[in-house]
N, C-alpha and C positions, 0 to 999 in steps of 0.2 A: 074909664079904664079900670080893670081889676088890678089890685096891687100885685097879683101874681105875674102880670105882664112885665113888671120891673125885674123880677127874678129871671124870667125867661130871656129878656133882652140882655141883661148884664152877664148872665152865664154864657150866652152865645158870643158876646164880646170877649170874655175871658178865654173861651175856647179858640176864637179866631186869633187872638194875640199869642196864645200858646202855640198854635200851628205856625205862626210866623216866626216865633222864637226857635222852633224846631228846625225850620229851614235855615235860619241864620246860623244856628249851631252847626249844622252840616256844612254850610259854606265856609265858616271859619275853620272847622276841623280839617277841611280839604283845601285850604288856601295854598298848600304846597304840593298838591296832588297833580301830577302831569296830566294835562288834557281835561281836567275836571271842569264842568260847566255849572255855574251857580243856579240855584232855584230861588224863586221869590213867590210871595203870596199875593194874590189879587183878591180884594174884598168886594163882596156883593151884598146889597141890602135886600131883606125880605120884608115887604110892606103888607100889612093886613088892611082889610077894608075899614074905612072910617065911618062913624055915625055922627050925626049932628050933636055938637056940644061934648063929644067924648073922643079922646084920642086912644087908639089901640096901638101900642108899641109893637114893632116887629122884631126882627133879629138880623144877624149878619152871618154870612157864610164865606168860606175861603176856597180858592181854587189854586192849585199849584201851576206856576208858569216856569218852564225850563228855558234857559238861554243857551241852548245847544248850538245855535247858529252864530253866536257871538264869538268872534275870534279872540283867543288869548294871546298874550305877548310871547315872543320867541326867545329862547335862551340857547346860547352855544354850548356844546358839550365836547368832550374829548373822545367819545365813543363813536366808532365808524358805523355802528348799526343803529344809531339814534337818528330819527328823521321826523321832521315837522311838516304839517300840511299848511300851506298858505292859500286860503280860499275855501271853496266848497269841497266837501268830501269826507269820507271816513275810511280808516283802515278796516279791512275785512279780516276778522280773526275767528278762530274756532276753539271750542272747548275740547275736552278729551273724547267726547262722543261725536265729534265732527259737525256740531251745530254752528251755524254762522251767527256771529255777533259783530257789532260795529263800535269803533272807538276812535278818539282823537289822540289818545296817549301813544306816542311814537317811540318810547324808550324800550328797545328790544335787546335781548341778550341771548347768547347761545346756551341751550340747555339740553342735556341728553335725558330722554325719557324712555322707559321700557314700554313698548307697545307690542302686545301679543308675543312676548318673549324675545323681542328684537330691540336692541339699543339703537334709538334714532335720535339725531340731534335736530332740534327745531329752533326757530327764532321766537322767543316768548316774551311777553311783558311781565310786569311785576305780579299780576294776578294769575299767571300761568296760561293765558290764552295764546294760541299759536298764530303767528302771522301767516297769511295765505298769499299766493301769487300764482302766476302762470309759468310753467316750466318752459325755458327756451330750448330745451332738448327735445321734448316730445309733445309740447303744447297742452299738457294736462293742467288743470287748475285745482289747487288744494293747499293744504298746509305745507309751508316751505321746509323741505328736508335738506339739511346741509351735509355734503359729502365729507365729513370729517374722517381723516385717516384713510381715505380711499384713493387709489391711483386714478388720476384723471387721464383719460385717453387723449392722444394728440388730435389736433384738428388742423386740417390743411388750410392755408391762406388762399382764399378765393377772391377777395376784394380788398381794396384799400382806398380810403378817402384822403385827398390831399387838400388841406386848407392852407393856402400859401398867400402871404402878403409880401409883395415884391416892392422895394422902395423906388418911388418915381425919381428920386434924386440920383440913382445909380447911372453911371456913364457906360455907354456901349463899349464892348471890348474891341481891341485893335483887330482889324481885319474883318469885323462885323460877321464873324462866323462862330458857331458853337463847336466845341470839340467833339470828335467822334471816337469810337473804340480804338482806332489806330493812331490817334493823335499822340504827339510826344509828351514826355513826363512834365514838361514845363508849360503845358497848354493853359491858356487863359480862360477863366470863367468868372462869374460874378459872385455867386453864393453856392454853398454845398450843404446838403443834409443827408441823412441816411434813414433807412427803415429796415426792421428785421421781419422776415417772413418765414413760414414753416411749410415743410412738405408733409406728405401723409404720415410719415413716421415721426414727425415732430422735430426733424432736424432743422436747425436755423440757418438761414442764408441772409446776409446783409446786402441790401441794395444801396448803391451810391446814387444820389439824386443831385445832378448839377443844374443850376439855374444861370443862364447866360443871357445878358442883355445884348442884342445884336443891332439895334437901331434906336436912335433918339429923335424925338420931336423937338423943335419944329423943322429940323433939317429933313426928317422923314415925316410923313403924314400920321404915322402911328409910332408908339413905343413897342418895339418887338422884343420878345423873350423866347428862348428855346429851353424846354424842359427835357433833360436827357437822363436816362436811367441805365446803370450798368451793374453787374454782379461783382461785389467786392472780392469774392473768392477768385475771380478771373483777372484781377488786376496785377500789375507789376509794381512791387514794393508799395502797395496801398494806393496806387493811382494809375494814370495813363502810362502805357497803353493797356488795353484789356484784350486778353486772348483766351480761347477755349480749346481744350484738348478733348478729342473724341472719347466717349460718346456724348459729351456734353454739348449743348447748343450755346453759341455766343449770345449773351444777353445784351441787347442794344436796342433802346427805345428812344425816340425823339419826337417832340411835339412843339410846333411853332405856334406862339400865341401873340397876336397883335392886340395892343391895348389902345383904347380911345384916350388920348391924353387929357381930355376935359372931364371925363367921368371916372377914369381909373378902373374900368371893367373891360373885359375882352370885347372886341368889336362884334363878335358873334358868339353865341352860346357854344360851349365845348361839349360835344356829344360823348357818348360812352367810348372809352378807350380800353385797349387790351395789351397786356405785357406777357410775352412768352418767357418762362424761366428756363434755367439750364437743363432741367429734366423734361422739358417739353410741356409742362402744365402751364395753365394760363391764369392770370390775375386780372380781374376787372378793375380799371382805374377810374376814379371819379375826380374830375378837376373843376367841378361846378362852383367851388368856393375859392377861386383864384382871383386876387385883386392886385392893383398897383396904385397905392395911395401915397401921399406924402407922410409916410410913417416908416418906422424901423422894419427891418426884415423879420418875419416870423414864419415858422413852418410847423404845422401840426399834421402829422401823417398817421392815420388810424387804420391799421389793417386788422382783419379778423384772423382767426387761427390761434393756436397755442401749442406749446410742447407738452409732452407727457410729464407728469409730476404730481406732487401732493399739495393740497391747499393748506396754507398755514393760518390764514385769517380771512375774515369776510368784511365787506363794506357795502353800503347802500349809496347809490349815486343820486344826484338831483333829478334824474329821469325816472327814478324808481326801480333801477336795475340792481338786483342783489348780485354782487360780484364776489368771486373767490379769488384771493390773492395767493398765487402759487409760490413755492419756495424759490422759484427762479425769478420772481418779481413780476411775472406776467399776470394779467387779470383774465379771469374766465367768467363771462356772463352766465348766470345760472337761472334766475327767475326775474319776471316782470311783476312788480307790485301793482295791483289794481285798487282803485278807489270806488266807493259807493256813494251815491247821492240819493236824496229823497225829496219829494215835493213839499213835505212839511216836516223838516228835521226837528223842530222844537216839540213835536208831538210824539217822538220816539219814546219807547218804554225803557226807563233806566233799569239797569241790572247790577248785580254785585260785581265788583272788579272794574268799575268805571267803564262799563260797556253798555250798549243799547241794542234793542231788538226792534224789528219792524212790526207795525200793526196797521189796522185799517185806516187809522187817522193819519199816520205818517206817510202812507203810500208804500208801494213796493220799491225795493232797492234797484237802482240803475247803476251798472258797473261800467268802468272805463279806465283809460290810461291817464295818469297824472299829466296836467298841463294841456290836455286835448279836449275839445268840445265842451268847454265850460267846467271841466274838473279842475280842482285846485292843483297848484304846483307843489313840489316837494323841496325841502331844504335839508340836506344831509348834515350830519354832525350838529344837530339841533333838536330841541324838543319844544312843544307848545305847552306853556304853563297854564295854570287855571286862570279863569277870567274873574276871579274873586278879588274885589277891592276891599281891603280890611277896613279902611276908613269909612266906607259906605256901610259895611256890615255892622260896625260898632255904633254908627249913628242910628241905623234902623233898630238895633237892639235897645238903645236908650228910649227910642220912640215907643217900641212895643212894651217895654217895662212900665213906662208912664201910663200908657193906655190900659194895660192890664190892671194897674193900681187904681185908675179912675173907675174902671168897670167894677172892681171889687168894692169901691166906696159906694157905688150905686146899689150894689147888692146889700151892703151893710146898712145903708139908709133905708132900703125897703124892709129889711128885717126889723129895724127899730120902729118903723111905722106900723108894721104888723103887730109888734109888741104893744103899741099904744092901743090899737083896735082891740086886742085881746083883753087888755086891762080895763077897757070900758065896762066890762061885765062885772068887774069886782067892785 
């Protein structure tokens, strides 16, 4: 083996350890960068052909390995526009030129930018990339534009979902009959809740929802409940009876639901229902989430529609819906956030601003809704932290420092041997 081989091998070793130290330096520097994914070096040996009685030293090369698919820990925040991904997927963001990039950093803030002479407010991250989504108004997909300071038009209520948990321990009312619109003021019922709906002009009407248990098991084969709905504006002193003056229509809706006492669910599926309001418009009612378990009463009624008003703040839900919170307290869904996945996410190309771009090795981006068809779920009021472990990085740094010093000693020893060979002539 030529003595020059010692220099070649030791220099390649020092270069490899220097590359590893560079990656470690980046990891430590970004230990507190939201959504940052650590890089590590993989070493590979280059072996030259050997001859009898003589060893030809090779060299070592490094290859960067990104841990993009490795989940970082989640931290709670107080910002309603912070969101973290649990599982597979990336937020799709755009730069000022409309080019798509991908990131796991979910800390977004409202920022007004001047675009073609127009002031537009976007949700942007710390690097200035704009979060994208699909508009729930017109179905277009692009950078999320927040309607700051703009009057939001009213939206008529057309549907309402009733998620009701009725207590199995409740006792049937006397007379085993639910109240009607003409019942007296002291009519008996089991539970009561209410829901606010809106007409085309954004005028609010409150609907009273009465839940009355009319039959008990085992005296009866089923536990029977009646769901009754009336318009509070047509009530007498806030309750029964309910009456309507022309041209309004009397709002009176009733649904009998028998429950299987052994399972706590209706004996048969409740199909689509419809309620006619005082102005003659109709609302589709969904009672598919009604149960009767040995639990406390709970009622979550979710209607669509909203009044006219201005949006005072924004929030992102766990379903990836960007909602505007109006000055009236109502929420207006504005955008659906989409996620992107890749066949080989660890081979994405890293870019400035903690973003990634697709390439032939990573595969093309596949987009979808969070929590559906293998896409990760979202957690609002949270951010994904970097996956850097400082203890591991510092340990690797010490190892690299020792290896670099050892390689330099080999180089120094080779230099001393070369001096001896040169001095043989003297």
